[in-house]
C-alpha positions in Angstrom: -96.8 136.6 254.2 -98.3 139.9 255.1 -101.9 140.1 256.3 -104.0 143.2 255.9 -107.6 144.2 256.8 -110.1 144.5 254.1 -113.8 143.8 253.3 -114.6 140.2 252.2 -116.7 141.7 249.3 -113.8 143.7 247.9 -110.9 141.3 248.2 -110.2 139.1 245.2 -111.8 135.7 245.5 -109.6 132.7 244.7 -111.0 129.3 243.8 -109.7 125.8 243.2 -111.4 124.1 240.2 -110.9 120.8 238.4 -111.9 120.3 234.7 -114.5 117.6 234.1 -112.3 115.6 231.6 -113.1 112.3 233.4 -116.4 113.3 235.0 -119.2 110.7 234.7 -121.8 109.1 236.9 -120.4 105.6 237.3 -121.6 104.8 240.7 -124.4 105.9 243.1 -123.7 107.3 246.5 -126.6 109.8 246.7 -130.2 109.9 245.4 -129.3 112.1 242.4 -126.9 109.6 240.9 -128.1 107.2 238.1 -125.3 105.4 236.3 -127.6 103.7 233.8 -129.1 107.0 232.8 -125.7 108.5 232.4 -124.5 105.6 230.2 -127.6 105.9 228.0 -126.7 109.6 227.4 -123.4 108.8 225.7 -120.7 111.2 224.8 -123.2 114.1 224.6 -123.3 114.3 228.4 -119.5 114.5 228.7 -119.4 117.2 226.0 -122.1 119.2 227.9 -120.2 118.8 231.2 -117.1 120.4 229.5 -119.2 123.3 228.2 -121.0 124.0 231.4 -117.8 123.8 233.6 -116.1 126.2 231.2 -119.1 128.5 231.4 -118.9 128.6 235.2 -115.2 129.3 235.1 -115.8 132.2 232.6 -118.5 133.7 234.8 -116.3 133.6 237.9 -113.3 135.2 236.1 -115.6 137.9 234.8 -116.7 138.6 238.4 -113.1 139.2 239.3 -112.1 135.8 240.7 -108.7 134.1 240.3 -108.8 130.3 239.5 -106.3 127.7 240.5 -106.7 124.5 238.3 -106.2 121.0 239.5 -105.5 118.5 236.7 -108.2 115.7 236.6 -107.3 112.0 237.0 -108.8 109.0 235.2 -110.9 106.9 237.5 -111.8 109.8 239.8 -115.0 111.1 238.2 -116.0 113.3 241.3 -112.6 115.0 241.6 -114.3 117.8 239.7 -116.2 118.7 243.0 -113.3 120.5 244.6 -115.4 121.9 247.4 -115.1 118.5 249.0 -111.3 118.6 249.1 -110.8 120.6 252.3 -111.8 123.3 254.7 -109.6 126.3 254.2 -109.3 129.3 256.4 -106.3 131.5 257.7 -104.2 129.9 254.9 -104.6 126.5 256.6 -106.2 123.6 254.9 -107.9 120.7 256.8 -107.8 117.9 254.2 -111.1 116.0 253.7 -111.7 112.4 254.7 -114.4 110.8 252.6 -117.0 108.4 254.0 -117.6 106.4 250.8 -114.9 104.1 249.3 -115.7 105.4 245.8 -114.3 108.8 246.7 -111.4 107.9 249.1 -108.9 107.6 246.3 -109.4 111.4 245.9 -107.8 112.1 249.2 -104.1 111.7 248.2 -104.7 113.7 245.0 -106.2 116.6 247.0 -103.4 116.3 249.6 -100.8 116.7 246.8 -102.7 119.7 245.4 -102.5 121.4 248.8 -98.8 120.6 249.1 -98.3 122.3 245.7 -100.2 125.3 246.9 -98.1 125.4 250.1 -94.9 125.2 248.0 -96.1 128.2 246.0 -96.8 130.2 249.1 -100.6 130.2 248.8 -101.1 128.1 252.0 -99.1 127.9 255.2 -100.3 124.6 256.7 -102.0 121.3 255.9 -103.8 119.6 258.8 -105.4 116.2 259.2 -108.4 115.2 261.3 -107.9 112.5 264.0 -108.4 109.0 262.7 -112.0 107.9 262.3 -113.5 111.4 262.0 -115.2 112.1 258.6 -115.4 115.6 257.1 -116.1 116.1 253.4 -114.5 119.5 253.2 -116.4 122.7 252.3 -119.2 120.5 251.0 -120.2 120.3 254.7 -118.4 123.2 256.2 -119.3 126.7 255.0 -117.6 129.9 256.1 -119.8 132.8 257.2 -117.7 135.9 256.8 -120.3 138.2 258.4 -120.8 136.1 261.6 -117.2 135.0 261.7 -118.0 131.3 262.1 -118.3 128.0 260.3 -121.6 126.3 259.6 -121.1 122.5 259.6 -123.5 119.9 258.2 -123.5 116.4 259.6 -125.4 113.2 259.5 -124.9 111.8 256.0 -121.2 112.3 255.1 -119.5 114.3 257.9 -119.3 113.6 261.6 -120.4 116.1 264.3 -117.2 115.3 266.1 -115.3 117.3 263.4 -116.8 120.5 264.8 -114.6 120.7 267.9 -111.6 119.9 265.9 -112.2 122.8 263.5 -112.7 125.1 266.4 -109.3 124.0 267.8 -107.5 124.3 264.4 -109.0 127.6 263.4 -110.0 129.3 266.7 -113.4 130.3 265.4 -116.9 129.0 266.4 -118.4 126.1 264.5 -122.2 125.7 264.5 -123.4 122.1 263.8 -126.4 121.7 261.6 -127.7 118.1 261.5 -129.2 117.2 258.1 -132.4 115.3 257.6 -133.0 114.7 253.9 -130.7 112.3 251.9 -131.2 114.4 248.8 -129.4 117.2 250.6 -126.6 115.1 251.8 -124.0 117.9 252.0 -124.7 121.3 253.7 -123.8 123.2 250.5 -126.7 121.6 248.7 -129.2 123.4 251.0 -127.4 126.4 252.6 -125.4 129.4 251.5 -124.1 132.2 253.8 -123.9 135.5 251.9 -121.3 138.2 252.6 -124.1 140.7 253.5 -125.3 138.4 256.3 -128.2 136.9 254.5 -128.5 133.1 254.6 -130.1 131.1 251.8 -131.4 127.7 253.1 -133.9 125.0 252.5 -135.8 124.3 255.7 -136.7 120.7 254.7 -133.0 119.7 254.6 -132.5 120.1 258.3 -133.6 118.4 261.5 -135.5 120.4 264.2 -132.3 121.1 266.0 -130.6 122.2 262.8 -133.4 124.7 262.1 -133.3 125.9 265.6 -129.5 126.7 265.3 -130.1 128.6 262.1 -132.9 130.7 263.7 -130.6 131.3 266.7 -127.8 132.9 264.7 -129.7 134.4 261.7 -132.3 137.0 262.4 -135.7 136.9 260.5 -134.7 139.6 258.1 -131.7 137.7 257.0 -133.4 134.3 256.4 -133.9 133.5 252.8 -135.9 130.3 252.9 -136.2 128.3 249.7 -139.2 126.2 248.6 -138.7 122.7 247.4 -138.6 123.7 243.7 -135.7 126.1 244.2 -133.9 123.6 246.5 -134.0 120.9 243.8 -132.6 123.3 241.3 -129.6 123.5 243.6 -130.3 127.3 244.1 -128.6 127.2 247.5 -125.5 125.6 245.9 -124.3 129.1 244.8 -120.9 130.8 244.7 -120.4 134.4 245.8 -117.7 136.5 244.1 -117.9 140.0 245.6 -121.4 141.2 244.9 -122.0 138.6 242.2 -123.9 135.4 243.0 -123.4 132.5 240.5 -125.8 129.6 240.4 -127.3 127.1 237.9 -130.9 128.5 238.0 -133.4 130.0 240.4 -136.9 131.3 240.6 -137.8 134.9 239.8 -138.8 135.3 243.5 -135.3 134.3 244.7 -133.6 136.4 242.0 -135.6 139.5 243.2 -134.8 138.8 246.8 -131.1 138.7 246.1 -131.2 141.7 243.8 -132.9 143.7 246.5 -129.8 143.0 248.7 -127.6 144.5 246.0 -126.3 141.3 244.3 -125.9 140.6 240.6 -127.4 137.2 240.0 -125.8 135.2 237.2 -127.4 131.9 236.1 -125.1 129.5 234.2 -126.4 126.0 233.4 -124.9 123.2 235.4 -127.6 120.5 235.2 -125.1 117.9 234.0 -123.4 118.1 237.4 -126.7 118.0 239.2 -126.9 114.4 237.9 -124.2 113.7 240.4 -125.7 115.8 243.2 -123.6 119.0 242.7 -123.7 122.4 241.2 -121.8 125.7 241.3 -120.6 125.7 244.9 -119.6 122.0 244.7 -117.4 122.8 241.7 -115.3 125.4 243.5 -113.2 125.6 246.7 -112.6 129.1 248.1 -108.9 129.4 249.1 -108.7 132.9 250.5 -111.2 133.0 253.3 -109.9 134.6 256.5 -111.7 135.5 259.7 -112.2 138.9 261.2 -110.1 140.3 264.1 -113.3 140.9 266.1 -115.3 138.6 268.3 -118.3 136.7 267.1 -121.3 138.9 266.2 -124.5 137.0 265.6 -126.2 140.1 264.3 -123.9 140.4 261.4 -122.4 143.8 262.4 -118.7 143.0 262.1 -117.0 144.6 259.0 -113.3 144.3 259.5 -111.8 141.3 257.7 -108.4 139.8 257.0 -107.3 138.7 253.6 -104.1 137.2 252.3 -101.9 138.9 249.6 -101.4 136.1 247.1 -99.8 135.7 243.7 -101.2 135.0 240.3 -103.4 132.0 239.6 -101.8 129.0 237.8 -102.6 125.4 236.8 -100.8 122.4 238.3 -101.1 118.7 238.3 -100.7 116.1 241.1 -97.1 115.6 240.0 -96.3 119.2 240.8 -96.9 118.5 244.5 
């Protein structure tokens, strides 16, 4: 597989998604989840989930993204949140290990998915964390293409001990951000690193040490701090596809801040998935991230990037792996 240098904003994004055919809130492992309220909503909620997921997929394709589709499996309602499946960089996937028993049955499904991607030549390697270390994929580990590092949330779902392992596997820095608010249990619910170097974050989601780390690596001009209202709209749980930012909803002030940076902001309703504690970013896993060839630049000045030449998007099931 040939590697060539390009800008992250201009290379074609490639995402893994899973249709919400079996999505439901049937258990509670975070403050957003209310199984009784879901049951009272009946079939209308499932129908809305299908419409909203399809809307997100359409928006991403319109923004130039390619979509790989994992077939859903009965009894795994949160399989739809593919961001939690793995951490992917350099065509390597570190497969997730889930903290809660309700999600642990997803692990072999995602592993089979990545085996299928590897067989198709879209990945080169699958890696496992040492026994006993929890890391819930890109839900807690976000790639910052401008600073050439991982931001890793820890405290509720993922272990800080995963950070050194990621550095060893990928040979890039990993900055640990301890989380403080159980409503923002994964990093991607409260943090988004933009390709331009801006960082969207909700200060209330982080411990004092977590905020200090953000301030160390992100200059004041690049800090886009959310208020509680935008945070609870899951405005930080956004997906970037080139210069398009896709999210469920946001305030006018946040929209203007992003537009001033040259982004097109697309709002597509995803409130059904917020009932389970997820939104746009949670529903996607970026498969084509690659680091720069230059050393870490905390000012966001690095521009050269690597991207993989990969083939057309397809749909596959667990059996194809």
